N, C-alpha and C positions, 0 to 999 in steps of 0.2 A: 892457457888462452889469455891474452893480454886484455886490458881494459879497452884499448883502441879497437881490437878485433870484435869485442862484444858489442860496442856501440855501433859498429858497421853492419851487424847482422840485420837482415831485412825483417821488418815487422810483419807478423802474421796477419794477413788481411781478414777483415770480418766477412764471413760467408755471405754471398748475395742474398740467400734466403732470409738471413737475419735482418739485413737492411730492408728487404721488402716487408718483413714483419713490422718493423718500426714505422715505415711509411704508411702501411695499411692501418696501424693503430692510430697514428697521428691523423690520418684522413678521417677515420671513424669519429675521433674526438672532436675535431674541428667541424665536421659536418653537424654533429649534435649542437655545437654552439651556434653555427650559422643558421640552422633550422630554428633554434630558439629566437634569434634576432628576427628572422623572417616572420615567425609566428606573432611576435610582439608588434612588428610593423603592420602585419595584416590585421591584428586586433584593433589598431587605431582606425583602420578603414572600416572595420566591422561596426564599431560603436559610433563613428562619426558620419559614415556615408552609407551604411546599410548593406555592405558587402557580406559575403558568406564566411562564417567561421569554419573551423575544422569539423564540427559536428553537423553542419548543414550544407555540405557540398553538393547534395542532390538537388538544390534549388535552381540549378541552371548555370551554364557557362558565363552568362552575362554578369552574374553576381559573384562567381567563384574564380574568375580568371586572375585577379591579383594574387590569390592564394597559390595557384599553380605556378605563376611566374616567379613569385618570391621563393617558393620551394625549389624550383629548378635552379635558380641562382644559388640557393643555399647549399645545393649539392655540387654544382659544377665549380664554383669559386674555391671552396676548400680543397678540392681535388687538384686544381691547378696550382694553388698555393703550396700544397705539400709536395707534389711530384715535380714541379718546375721551379720551386723556390729553394732557399737554402736548406740543407739537410741538418736541421737542428737536433740536438739530443733530446730524448724524452724528458729528462729532468729539467732541462732549460725551458722546454715548452710548458711543463707543469708549473714551474716557477713564474713564468709570465702570466699564465692564466690565474694563478693564485693571487698575484699582485693586483690584477684587475678586480678580482672578486673582493679582495680586502677593501679596496676603495669603495665599492658598492655598499658593502656592509657598514663601513665607517660612515658613509653618507647617510644611510638609513638610520643609524644610531643617533647622529646629531639631529636629523630631521625630527624624529619622534621626541627627542629631548626638548627642542625648541617648540614644537607644536603642543606638547603636553603643558609646558610652562605658560605659554601665551593663552591657550584655550582655557586653562584653569582660571586665569585672571579674568578673562572675558565672561566665563560662566559664573564666577563669583559675583561680578558686577551685575550680571543679568539677573541672577537670583535675588540679590539684595537691592535691586532697583537703583543701582548707582549710575547706570549708563545715562539715565535721564538728566542727571546733574552735569554730565560732561559732554554729552552730545545732543543733537536734536532728535525730534521724534522719528525722522526718517531713518537715521542710523540705528536708533533703538530697535525699530522694526526689522532692519536688515540684519542686525546681530542676532535676532531670533530666528533667522532663516539659515538652514545648514548650507544651502547653495552659496549664499553670500560669504559665510564664514569660510567654507571650504575653498572657494575660488580666490577670494581676496586676502585671506589671512593664512590659511594652511599651505596653499601652493607656494607662495613666496617664501614661507618659512622652510618648506622642504627644499627648495632651491638653495636657500642660504645654508642648509645643512650640508649639501653636497659641495658648496663652495668652501666652507670651513674644513670639510674632509680633505680637500685638495692641499691644504696647508698644514695638516697635522699628520702624525705618524701613528698615534695610538688608535685602537679600534673603538674606544668609547665605552667598553664594558664597565670600567671602573666608575665612570661618572654616572652611567645609567643605574647601576646597582646601588650606588650611594643615594641617588635621588629616590629610588624605590624605598629604601630604608627610611629616608627622611619623610617621605609622604606617609608611610605607615605610622611613623612617630607622631606626625601632626594629627592623624586620625585618632590615635589613642589619647593624646593630650586633650584635643578638643572634645572628644566624646565623654571622657571620664572626669575631666576637670571642669569643663564649661557646658557639658550637655548639649553640644552643638555638633551637628553632622549634616552634610549635604551629599546628594547623590554624586556630584562631581568629584568628590574625594575618592570614593570607591572606583569610579570610572578611571581616574588617573592611575591608580595602582594597577588595575587590570590592564590598562593600555600599555604601561611600561613593562609589566611582567610579560605580557605576550610578546612584545618586541624583544626583550632580553633573551627569552628562550628560543624563539623562532629565528632571530637573526644570528644568534651565537652558534647555531647548529653547524653551519658550514665551517666556521673557524675551529670548532671542536673536532670536526672530521679531519681538518688539516693537521691539528695537533695530535691526532690519533688518541683522543681522550674520551671518546664514547665508551661506556662500560661494555666490556665483552663478557658474556656468560658462556664459557666453553670449557671443555676438558681436553681438547686436542690442540687448538691453535697455538697456545703458548709454547708448546714444545716443537713446533715446526721450524725448519730452517728457513732462511730468507727467501729462497727460491719457491718453496711450497707456500709460504705466506703470501708472496706476490701472486701466485696462481689463484689462491683462495680469495684474496682481496679483489683481483681483477674479475673473476667470475661473479662474485657477490655484487660488485659494483654494477655490472651490466644487467644481471638478472633481477636484482632487488633494488639497488639504489637508483639507477638511471630510469628504469621502467616506472618506479613509483613517482619520481619527479615529473616524468612526461604524463602520467595519468592525471596528476593534479593540474598540470598546466593545460592539457587539452580539455578536460572537463571544466576547469575554471574559466577558460577563454573560448569555449566551444561555440558560443554565439552571443549576441548582444544581451541576452537575458540570463546568461550563465551565472553560476554562484559567486564568481568574483566580479564579473563585469557589471551585473545589475546593481549591487549595493554601492559600488564605487561611482558609477555614472549618475546615480540618483542621490549621492551624498547622504546615504541612509544613516539615521541616528537611532539610538536606543529608545525604549519605551519611557524612559525618564523624561524625554523631551527637553524642554528648555531649562530644566533644573540640572541637567547633566552636561557632559562634554559631547561635542559634535564629532566624535571620532570613531563611531562604529564602522563606517565605510572604510576607514583606514585599517581596521582590524581584519576586515575581509581581504584587503590588499596584502596584509602581512603573510597570508597563506601563499600568495603569489611570490612575494619576496623570498619566503622560505624555499619554495620549489625551485625558483630561478637560481638563487645562490647555491643551493645544494647541488643542482645539476651542473653548474659551472665547477664547483669543487669536486664533484664526482669525476668529471673529465680529467681534472688535474690529478686526482687520486688514482685514476685508471692508468695514466701515463707512468706515474711512479710505481704502481704495482707491476706493470709490464717491465719496467726497468729493473725492478728487484728480481723478477723472474729470469731476466736475461743475465743478471749478475753485473749490471753496469755500475761503475764506481760513483761515489758521491751520494750515497744513501743518507737521507736525513735521519738524525738521531732524535727520537721523541721519548718523552717520559712514558714508562709502561702504564697502560690503562689498568683500572681495577678489574679483578676477575671474581 
């Protein structure tokens, strides 16, 4: 058989059932992401206009109709997008979702970096009574109020973090880890050499530590670097690994993220909504950083970014199960 005759042989078409499986998997993933967006939009209405959250839908249609409208759109639009739009490959869809998630994580890293630095300076000046020398009495009182600091200082810094993230490629892990080490070093030097320590110093380290571990979880999942403790998985073939990863993602990963999100945003007084809307601070009060409310929001960032990454991971797992080409090569995780 000649080379020409080989090139003219017809390509074996993909079975329709396999194509339907890809479409159903893509629809399931995009519905999860659309419902996430709808729930976050509804949460804005919950905390600002008193509408019903997902845990108080029995309060009547007048307060819950935005939730049902948004949920309906979150189911219909992804189905239309998947079944009437371009038939993208699972790996390409996973890559697009991961790129969006990387930007969110990068923006959060720069945001906490900026907020930590600026709030530390403000807290130090507040504790040492230096604000009176630079500002008037009105500003001194305002800088002692978490609502003022949160709205006028933190929010602009968070927005700046996402702007900077749009022009950078790194995730910010290196900078944040370096700043944590530097902050710990400052604590050691000031405590043992100068016998000086303030609550704000410990607050800063805890703030950055929490951000580093919670924000980095989604990227660690993408890199397949979470520690696996198993005696079977390492010996599986790619197809069986894809099946195990897909089932685990749906039954354990996605459900856990949704549990955190629904409980955290269930109503206006939920465990995430309440401290964030009240700009809650720690018991150290004016001697510490005004960032406790953000640490409550870190739980939301963790659940949201992990959910997005789990959808991307699910697409890749199903592609591995199908034996699709283009599998990413990752460093083997510790066992």
